[in-house]
N, C-alpha and C positions, 0 to 999 in steps of 0.2 A: 678307546683308551688302549694303551699299550702296556704289556708287562714285558718290556724289550720287544717282544713281538705284540701280540694282542691278547688281552684277557677278555674283557667284555665292556659293554657300555654300562649297563645296569642290571643287577640281578633280577631276574623275572620270577614271578610267583609260581611255585609248584603246586599242583593240584594234589591235595592229599586226602585220602579218605579218613573220615573220622572214625575213632575207635569206640565202640559201644561199651557201656559199663556192665560189669557182670549182673546177671538177673538176681543173684542171691546177695549182692554187696554193692553198696554206693561208694565204697572207698576205692580210689583210683590205685592202680599199680604204679610202681616206678616207671615201667615201660610206657604206660599211658601218659604219665606226666611228662616223661621225656619227649614223647611224640608232640604233645601240645606245646611244650616249651620250644622245641625245634621249629614248629610252624610259626610261632610268635617271633622267633628270631629271624625267620625268612621275611615276614611282614615288615619287621623293622629295617631289614637290609634293603628291601625293595623301596622303602620310603627314604633311604639315604641316611638312617640313623645307624651308622656302623658301630658305634660304641654300645649301644643297646643290644644290637644283634650279636656282637661278640659275647657280651655278658650271658645272653640267653643261650648261646651255643655252648659255652662253658658250663652253664647250669645243666643243660642237656646231658653233658658229659659226666657230670657229677652223678645224675640219675642213671645214666647209661653209658658206663665208660668205654664201651666198644661201639658207639654209634658212629659208623663211618661217614655219615651225612654231615654230622656236626664238624668232624675233623675236616672234611672236604670243604665246607662253607668257611671255616676259619682259614683254610689254605687259600681260598678264593679271595677273601678279604685281604690277606697279606699280600697275594700276588698282585692285586689291584693297586696296593699301596707301594709296590716294588720292594717289599720286604721279603726278598726271595729266600733267605735262610729260614725264616718263619714259615713261609709257604711250603717249603721242601719238607720241613718237619711234620707240618700237618697233613700233607699228602701222603707222606710215608706212613703216618699213623693210620690214616684211612686205608691205605693198602695192606697194613699189617692185620686189619680186620678182614679185608676182602682183597686178596692179591690180584684179582682180575676185574676190579672195578674200573672200567675204561675211562670215565671222565677224569678220575684222579691221575691215571696213567698219562692220559693226554695232556692235562694242565701241567703235570710235573715234567713232562717232555719239553714244554714251553719254558718253564722255569730253568731247566738245565741248559737250554739253549741261550737264555738271558745271561747265565753265569758263565757261558762259554765252555760248557762241557758237552760238546757235540756228540761224543761217542755214547754218553749216557742218553742223550736226547733221542738218537737213532734207535737205541735199544728199547726206549719206552715207547716210541711211536710203534715199533714192531710188536710189542706186547699189547698196546691198545688195539691194534688191528687184529691180533690173534684172539683177543678177548671178545672183540665185536668186529666181525669181518665186513659189516656194513657201515663202519665208521668212517664216512666220507672225509670229514675234516681231518682225521688222522692220516689218511692216504695223501690228502692235499699237503698238509704240513710237512710230512716226510719228503714229498716230492719237491717242495719248495726249498728245504734244507739241503737236499742232495743237489739241486740245481744251482742255488746262489751262494752256497758257502764258500767263503774265500780260501778255505783250506783244502788243497787238492786231495788230501787223504780221504775227505768225505764227500767230495764232489763227484757226482756220477750221473751225466746226463741221460743216459739210457734208463737207468732206474727211475730217474726223476720223471721222465716222460711217462714211464709205465705206471708209476704211482699216481701221477696226475690224471691219467686215463681212467684209472679204477675210480679215482674220486669223482669224476665227471659222470661215470656210469652208475654211481650209487644214487638212488632216489632221495632228494632232500626231504628232511622231516620238519624243517623250519626255514626261516628266512635266510638266504645266503648273502654273504657280504664279501666284497673284494678286500684284499688285504695287501699292503705293500711290503717289499723285502725288508728285513730287519737290517740289511746291509746297504740298503738305499740303491740298490741296482737299478739303473734306468731301464734296462731291458732284461727279460728273463725268458726262458724257453717255455715257460708254462704260465698259466694264469691261475693265481692261487686263490682258493676260497676258504671260508671258515664258517662252520655252522655255529650259530649264537648259543645253541642249546647246551654245548659242553661247558660253557662258562657261566651257567646260571646257579643260583643258589638251589640246592638239591634237598629233596625230602622224600620219603616213602613212609607208608603206614609202619608203625613199629608193632612187631609181633609180641603179643603177650602170652606168657606160659602159666 
């Protein structure tokens, strides 16, 4: 599936640690409720029930207005639907909570490429790499953009090859998949890959205070 480039095939289930209830109380905190609601949203998304997933992510944000994972997953849903403006808004909100959250930086870079803002895309790939120097798909996508972009202002073969070399040197953490150029170039100086992990629905245990 493409988000002008590629977003993902289907959201994959994130493994989330269950939150225990307080020993002195059986009443759940908003943080615990938010975590449970987020996980239900991921389950719905993985089953293809996007409407239910969206509703559950919005409910998560009602309980926890700064839940970066709910914002990210809403962005992912919008990106898969090619609703780039909504995707951009939700990724920005996720990054307003955590400015170095690399999956949001990476997917936002893809969105900016889709809306033809290559300068923003390159900057976002750089930020994703700075946040996570082992982010192989960010190196690969940055290299692909620099190698195949029809705008000479951004095309840089040497930097593209260097970026691709770094991508290939990073150990993969999940299945690798080949990806075609968004500009349908028949040949390219590098072979581009993408890690599916970056475009999965995301969740983590919610900390309760």
